[in-house]
LOZAKOL-963203 format. One record per residue (C-alpha): residue number from 0; z, y, x. Coordinates in Angstrom, 1 decimal. Example, Ala and Ser with C-alpha at 12.3 -4.5 7.8 and 13.67 -1.06 7.14 Angstrom:
% LOZAKOL-963203
 lotor      Z      Y      X
     0    7.8   -4.5   12.3
     1    7.1   -1.1   13.7
% end
This chain:
% LOZAKOL-963203
 lotor      Z      Y      X
     0   84.0  114.7  102.4
     1   80.5  116.2  102.3
     2   78.3  113.9  104.4
     3   76.1  116.7  105.8
     4   79.1  118.4  107.4
     5   80.6  115.2  108.6
     6   81.7  115.4  112.3
     7   81.6  112.1  114.1
     8   83.3  111.3  117.4
     9   81.7  108.5  119.5
    10   83.4  106.6  122.3
    11   81.1  104.2  124.2
    12   81.1  103.4  127.9
    13   77.4  102.3  128.1
    14   75.3  105.5  128.4
    15   72.2  104.0  126.8
    16   74.2  102.8  123.7
    17   76.1  106.1  123.5
    18   72.8  108.0  123.4
    19   71.5  105.6  120.8
    20   74.6  106.1  118.6
    21   74.3  109.9  118.9
    22   70.6  109.7  117.8
    23   71.4  107.5  114.9
    24   74.3  109.7  113.7
    25   72.2  112.8  114.0
    26   69.3  111.0  112.2
    27   71.8  110.4  109.3
    28   72.4  114.1  109.0
    29   75.9  114.1  110.6
    30   77.0  116.2  113.5
    31   78.6  115.0  116.8
    32   82.1  116.2  117.2
    33   82.3  114.9  120.7
    34   81.9  111.8  122.8
    35   83.7  109.9  125.6
    36   82.9  107.1  128.0
    37   86.5  105.9  128.5
    38   89.6  105.6  126.3
    39   91.7  108.2  128.0
    40   89.1  110.9  127.6
    41   88.4  109.7  124.0
    42   92.1  110.2  123.0
    43   92.3  113.7  124.5
    44   89.0  114.8  123.0
    45   89.7  113.3  119.5
    46   93.0  115.2  119.4
    47   91.2  118.5  120.3
    48   88.1  118.1  118.1
    49   89.7  116.5  115.0
    50   86.6  114.6  113.8
    51   86.0  113.4  110.3
    52   85.1  109.9  111.5
    53   85.4  107.9  114.8
    54   82.9  105.4  116.1
    55   84.8  103.5  118.8
    56   83.8  100.8  121.2
    57   86.7   98.2  121.7
    58   86.1   97.6  125.4
    59   86.5  101.0  127.1
    60   87.7  101.6  130.6
    61   91.2  103.2  131.2
    62   92.4  102.5  127.6
    63   90.9  100.1  125.1
    64   89.5  101.5  121.8
    65   92.1   99.9  119.6
    66   94.9  101.4  121.6
    67   93.3  104.8  121.3
    68   92.9  104.4  117.5
    69   96.5  103.2  117.2
    70   97.7  106.4  119.0
    71   95.4  108.6  116.9
    72   96.6  107.1  113.6
    73  100.2  107.7  114.5
    74   99.6  111.5  114.2
    75   96.9  111.6  111.5
    76   94.8  108.8  110.0
    77   91.1  109.4  110.7
    78   88.6  106.9  109.3
    79   87.3  104.8  112.2
    80   84.7  102.1  112.8
    81   85.2   99.8  115.7
    82   82.2   98.5  117.7
    83   82.3   95.3  119.7
    84   80.0   92.9  121.5
    85   82.3   90.1  120.7
    86   84.0   88.6  117.7
    87   87.4   86.9  117.5
    88   90.0   86.5  114.8
    89   92.5   88.1  117.1
    90   90.4   91.3  117.5
    91   89.9   91.4  113.7
    92   93.6   91.0  113.1
    93   94.4   93.8  115.7
    94   91.8   96.1  114.2
    95   93.4   95.6  110.7
    96   96.9   96.3  112.2
    97   95.6   99.5  113.8
    98   94.0  100.6  110.5
    99   90.3  100.7  111.2
   100   87.9  101.1  108.3
   101   85.0   99.2  109.6
   102   84.0   96.6  112.3
   103   80.5   96.4  113.7
   104   79.1   93.8  116.1
   105   76.5   94.8  118.7
   106   73.6   95.2  118.6
   107   73.7   97.7  115.8
   108   70.8   99.2  113.9
   109   70.8  102.5  112.0
   110   71.0  100.9  108.5
   111   74.0   98.8  109.5
   112   75.7  101.9  110.9
   113   74.8  104.1  107.9
   114   76.1  101.5  105.4
   115   79.3  100.9  107.4
   116   80.0  104.7  107.6
   117   79.5  105.1  103.9
   118   81.9  102.2  103.1
   119   84.4  103.4  105.7
   120   84.4  106.9  104.2
   121   84.9  105.5  100.6
   122   87.7  103.3  101.8
   123   89.3  106.3  103.5
   124   89.1  108.3  100.2
   125   90.8  105.5   98.4
   126   93.4  105.3  101.2
   127   94.2  109.0  100.8
   128   94.5  108.8   97.0
   129   96.9  105.9   97.3
   130   98.9  107.7  100.0
   131   99.1  110.8   97.8
   132  100.2  108.7   94.8
   133  102.8  107.0   97.0
   134  104.1  110.4   98.2
   135  104.2  111.8   94.7
   136  106.1  108.7   93.4
   137  108.6  109.0   96.2
   138  109.1  112.7   95.4
   139  109.6  112.0   91.7
   140  112.1  109.3   92.6
   141  114.1  111.6   94.8
   142  114.0  114.3   92.1
   143  115.2  111.8   89.5
   144  118.1  110.8   91.7
   145  119.1  114.5   92.1
   146  119.0  114.9   88.3
   147  121.1  111.8   87.7
   148  123.7  113.0   90.2
   149  123.8  116.5   88.7
   150  124.2  114.9   85.2
   151  127.1  112.9   86.5
   152  128.8  116.0   87.9
   153  128.4  117.8   84.6
   154  129.7  114.8   82.7
   155  132.8  114.6   85.0
   156  133.5  118.4   85.1
   157  133.0  119.2   81.5
   158  133.6  115.8   79.8
   159  130.2  115.8   78.1
   160  128.0  112.9   77.3
   161  124.9  112.1   79.3
   162  122.5  113.6   76.7
   163  124.5  116.8   76.6
   164  124.5  117.0   80.4
   165  120.8  116.6   80.4
   166  120.3  119.3   77.7
   167  122.4  121.7   79.9
   168  120.3  121.0   82.9
   169  117.1  121.5   81.0
   170  118.4  124.8   79.5
   171  119.4  126.1   82.9
   172  116.0  125.1   84.2
   173  114.2  127.0   81.4
   174  116.6  130.0   81.7
   175  116.1  130.3   85.5
   176  112.5  129.3   85.4
   177  113.2  126.7   88.1
   178  112.3  123.0   88.3
   179  114.9  120.6   87.0
   180  115.3  119.1   90.5
   181  116.0  122.6   92.0
   182  118.7  123.2   89.4
   183  120.1  119.7   90.1
   184  120.3  120.5   93.8
   185  122.1  123.7   93.1
   186  124.7  121.9   91.0
   187  125.2  119.2   93.7
   188  125.6  121.9   96.4
   189  128.0  123.9   94.2
   190  130.1  120.7   93.6
   191  130.3  120.1   97.4
   192  131.6  123.6   97.9
   193  134.3  123.1   95.2
   194  135.4  119.7   96.5
% end
C-alpha cells in the first residue's frame, strides 16, 4: 500500500480533535477519505468510501467505535487504529477481539500517530499474507481430497492400484490441459451419474 495514496477515514466526536487528526494525517502525506462525529455516520461513510485505514475514537455517540469496527470487519477487514482517552484491560481485550491494528491513548501527537499508522499497515500486510496462505492451503487440501476420491473411483471401477490410478489422472490432466482437481471433479461427477 503506497503511503502517499493512503486514504484515511477519521471518526471523532470532538470537533477540535477531529480537526487536529485531519491536519496530522494530511501533514504525513495521506489523504482524508472521510470523517464522522458519530458511530452511525462512521459506519455508513466507511462502507461508501472504502478507506485504506480507519482512525476511530472508542467513545462515539449513537454507536461506539469498537462496534462500528466489528461490523466493518465482518464484510472486509480494513486496518484500524482505535483512539481512547481511557485505558482498561477490558477495552484492550475487546479491541483485540474486534481486530484493531493499533491502540492510541489521548492526547496524541503527530509522531505517535505516524509510528502507529506505519506499524498498523505493516501488521495488516502480514495479516493479508497469512490470510492468503491459509486460503491457498484450504484450496490445496480440497483439491487433494478430490484427487483422492477420484483415485478411489478409478481403483474400484478398473481394479487398478493407487499408483496406476494416479498416473491415469495425470495423463488425463495433461491430455485435456486441465488441472488435476478439475479432472478429479469430472470423474466424481460422472461416477454420481452412473450410480
